[in-house]
C-alpha positions as CSV (number, residue, x, y, z in Angstrom):
1,M,105.9,399.6,1.1
2,A,108.3,401.2,3.5
3,G,107.1,398.9,6.3
4,K,107.4,395.8,4.1
5,A,110.9,396.8,3.1
6,A,111.9,397.3,6.7
7,G,110.5,393.9,7.6
8,E,112.5,392.2,4.9
9,G,115.6,394.1,5.9
10,Q,115.1,392.9,9.5
11,R,114.6,389.3,8.4
12,R,117.8,389.5,6.4
13,H,119.7,391.0,9.4
14,D,118.4,388.3,11.7
15,A,119.2,385.5,9.3
16,Q,122.8,386.8,8.9
17,L,123.2,387.2,12.6
18,Q,122.1,383.5,13.2
19,K,124.7,382.4,10.6
20,L,127.3,384.5,12.4
21,L,126.4,383.0,15.8
22,K,126.5,379.5,14.4
23,K,130.0,380.0,13.0
24,A,131.2,381.7,16.1
25,A,129.9,378.8,18.2
26,E,131.7,376.3,16.1
27,L,135.0,378.2,16.5
28,F,134.6,378.7,20.2
29,A,133.7,375.0,20.6
30,A,136.7,373.9,18.5
31,Q,139.5,376.1,19.8
32,G,138.1,377.9,22.9
33,Y,136.8,381.4,23.4
34,D,140.2,382.8,24.5
35,R,142.0,381.4,21.4
36,T,139.5,382.7,18.9
37,S,139.8,386.2,17.6
38,M,137.4,388.5,15.9
39,R,139.6,388.2,12.8
40,D,139.2,384.4,13.0
41,I,135.4,384.8,13.0
42,A,135.4,387.3,10.2
43,Q,137.5,385.0,8.1
44,A,135.3,382.0,8.8
45,T,132.2,383.9,7.9
46,G,133.6,385.7,4.9
47,M,132.9,389.0,6.4
48,S,135.1,392.0,6.9
49,L,135.9,393.1,10.4
50,A,133.9,396.2,9.9
51,G,130.9,394.1,8.7
52,L,131.3,391.9,11.7
53,Y,131.1,394.8,14.1
54,Y,127.9,395.9,12.5
55,Y,126.3,392.8,14.0
56,C,127.9,392.8,17.4
57,A,130.0,394.9,19.8
58,G,132.7,392.2,20.1
59,K,133.5,388.7,21.2
60,Q,131.7,389.0,24.6
61,E,128.5,389.9,22.9
62,L,128.8,387.0,20.5
63,L,129.4,384.6,23.4
64,F,126.4,386.1,25.2
65,L,124.1,385.9,22.2
66,I,125.1,382.2,21.6
67,Q,124.2,381.2,25.1
68,D,121.2,383.5,25.5
69,T,119.7,382.3,22.2
70,A,120.2,378.6,23.1
71,F,118.6,378.9,26.5
72,G,115.8,381.1,25.2
73,A,114.9,378.6,22.5
74,I,115.0,375.6,24.8
75,L,112.9,377.3,27.5
76,E,110.3,378.5,25.0
77,A,109.8,375.0,23.6
78,L,109.7,373.6,27.1
79,H,107.1,376.0,28.3
80,A,105.0,375.4,25.2
81,G,105.0,371.6,25.4
82,L,105.0,370.8,29.1
83,P,101.4,371.7,29.9
84,A,100.2,369.2,27.3
85,Q,101.9,366.2,29.1
86,P,99.5,364.0,31.0
87,D,101.6,363.2,34.1
88,A,104.8,363.7,36.0
89,V,106.7,361.0,34.2
90,A,105.6,362.3,30.8
91,R,106.7,365.8,31.8
92,L,110.1,364.5,32.8
93,R,110.5,362.6,29.5
94,F,109.4,365.7,27.6
95,F,112.0,367.8,29.4
96,I,114.7,365.2,28.5
97,A,113.5,364.9,24.9
98,N,113.3,368.7,24.5
99,H,117.0,369.1,25.6
100,L,118.2,366.3,23.3
101,R,116.2,367.5,20.3
102,Y,117.6,371.0,20.5
103,F,121.2,370.3,21.4
104,S,121.5,367.2,19.1
105,T,121.4,369.8,16.3
106,H,123.3,372.5,18.2
107,M,126.3,370.6,19.5
108,A,128.7,373.5,19.2
109,E,126.3,375.7,21.2
110,L,126.0,373.0,23.9
111,K,129.7,372.8,24.2
112,V,130.0,376.5,24.5
113,C,127.2,376.7,27.1
114,S,128.8,373.9,29.1
115,R,132.3,375.3,29.1
116,E,132.1,379.1,28.7
117,L,129.5,380.4,31.2
118,T,132.1,381.9,33.5
119,T,133.8,383.5,30.6
120,L,130.9,385.9,30.3
121,K,131.3,389.2,32.2
122,A,128.7,391.6,33.5
123,P,126.0,392.4,32.5
124,Y,126.0,389.4,30.2
125,Y,126.7,386.8,32.9
126,A,123.7,387.7,35.0
127,Q,121.3,387.5,32.1
128,V,122.4,384.1,31.0
129,A,122.7,382.8,34.6
130,A,119.1,383.8,35.2
131,K,117.9,381.7,32.2
132,R,120.1,378.7,33.3
133,R,118.6,379.0,36.8
134,A,115.1,379.0,35.5
135,Y,115.9,375.9,33.5
136,F,117.5,374.2,36.5
137,D,114.5,375.1,38.7
138,T,112.1,373.6,36.1
139,A,114.0,370.3,36.2
140,K,113.9,370.4,40.0
141,G,110.2,371.1,40.0
142,L,109.6,368.1,37.8
143,L,111.6,366.0,40.3
144,Q,109.4,367.3,43.1
145,E,106.3,366.2,41.2
146,L,107.8,362.7,40.8
147,Q,108.8,362.7,44.5
148,A,105.2,363.5,45.5
149,A,103.6,361.0,43.0
150,Y,105.8,358.0,43.9
151,G,106.7,358.7,47.5
152,V,110.4,359.0,46.9
153,A,112.3,360.0,50.1
154,D,114.9,362.2,48.3
155,T,115.7,365.3,50.3
156,D,118.5,366.5,48.0
157,L,116.7,367.1,44.7
158,G,119.4,369.7,43.7
159,T,122.0,366.9,43.5
160,T,119.6,364.6,41.7
161,A,118.9,367.4,39.1
162,L,122.7,367.9,38.7
163,F,123.1,364.1,37.9
164,L,120.4,364.5,35.2
165,F,122.1,367.5,33.7
166,G,125.4,365.7,33.8
167,A,123.9,363.0,31.6
168,L,122.2,365.5,29.3
169,N,125.0,367.9,28.8
170,W,127.8,365.4,28.1
171,I,126.3,364.2,24.9
172,Y,128.5,366.6,22.9
173,T,131.4,364.3,23.6
174,W,129.8,361.1,22.1
175,Y,126.5,361.6,20.2
176,R,126.5,360.9,16.5
177,P,123.0,360.7,14.9
178,S,124.0,358.0,12.4
179,R,125.3,355.8,15.2
180,D,123.3,356.6,18.3
181,G,119.8,357.0,16.9
182,D,117.0,359.5,17.1
183,P,116.9,361.9,20.1
184,E,113.3,360.7,20.9
185,V,114.5,357.1,21.3
186,L,117.4,358.3,23.5
187,A,115.0,360.4,25.6
188,T,112.9,357.3,26.5
189,K,116.0,355.3,27.3
190,L,117.5,358.0,29.5
191,T,114.2,358.6,31.2
192,R,114.0,354.8,32.0
193,L,117.6,354.8,33.2
194,F,117.1,357.9,35.3
195,L,113.9,356.6,37.0
196,Y,114.8,352.9,37.4
197,G,118.6,352.8,37.3
198,F,120.5,350.3,35.2
199,L,119.2,347.2,36.9
200,G,115.7,348.5,37.4
201,Q,113.2,346.3,39.2
202,A,115.5,343.3,38.8
203,A,117.7,344.9,41.5
204,W,115.1,344.3,44.2
205,P,116.0,343.1,46.8
206,A,119.2,345.1,46.5
207,P,122.5,344.5,48.4
208,D,122.7,346.1,51.8
209,G,123.2,349.8,51.6
210,F,121.8,350.1,48.1
211,A,118.2,349.3,48.5
212,P,115.9,351.7,46.7
213,P,112.5,352.6,48.1
214,A,109.7,350.1,47.4
215,P,108.1,351.1,44.1
216,A,104.6,352.3,43.8
217,A,103.1,351.9,40.3
218,S,105.7,351.7,37.6
219,P,106.1,355.0,35.7
220,F,106.0,353.0,32.5
221,H,103.0,350.9,33.7
222,A,101.2,350.9,30.3
223,E,104.2,349.5,28.4
224,E,105.0,347.0,31.1
225,S,101.5,345.6,31.4
226,A,101.8,344.7,27.8
227,H,105.4,343.6,27.5
228,G,106.6,343.0,31.1
229,P,109.2,344.9,32.9
230,R,112.3,345.9,30.9
């Protein structure tokens, strides 16, 4: 009985902490970390200051937990799903879809992760930076797979990965589910845009100085064999 009660108590604690992190992320996203006080967070959550400090040591820990939780969740889902993908293109699309799925329902957290990393101080900064680096390295590894599979002569995969993250992370400024559609549809569109560019195969032959490498098999060969290039 004692063990069951303890488990239920931990679940209630964890659920309350997640609510607290959600509200803190919304405040940090809306008005910035520096302009948000612990009193603001207590008022928004309906908690007393004493109750708030029961769950965290202060604003820095809240900022850390928001970012650590977000990157932990996205990496866990990524590592669970990537091995089941059949090829390099499918793995890239899964990476993009996983990012869009998570952050389309955690927009405040995305904004905080994008804008407040350097606000973290030791030891929190190093812990979050390690997860961000693991995430970036995963993206870079997927690009290396594509490079090998399609003979792409790109020697600066780091910059290419940064272009991809630029597209992914900026969605908090414009994405609205009712207007912009399902994240899965967006993931396919972004994967195509990233692999082909806006003009795609219609751009060949390209103007001088802009010629892409000659394509091998199309990454979306199955769809295109049925419907033609898009």
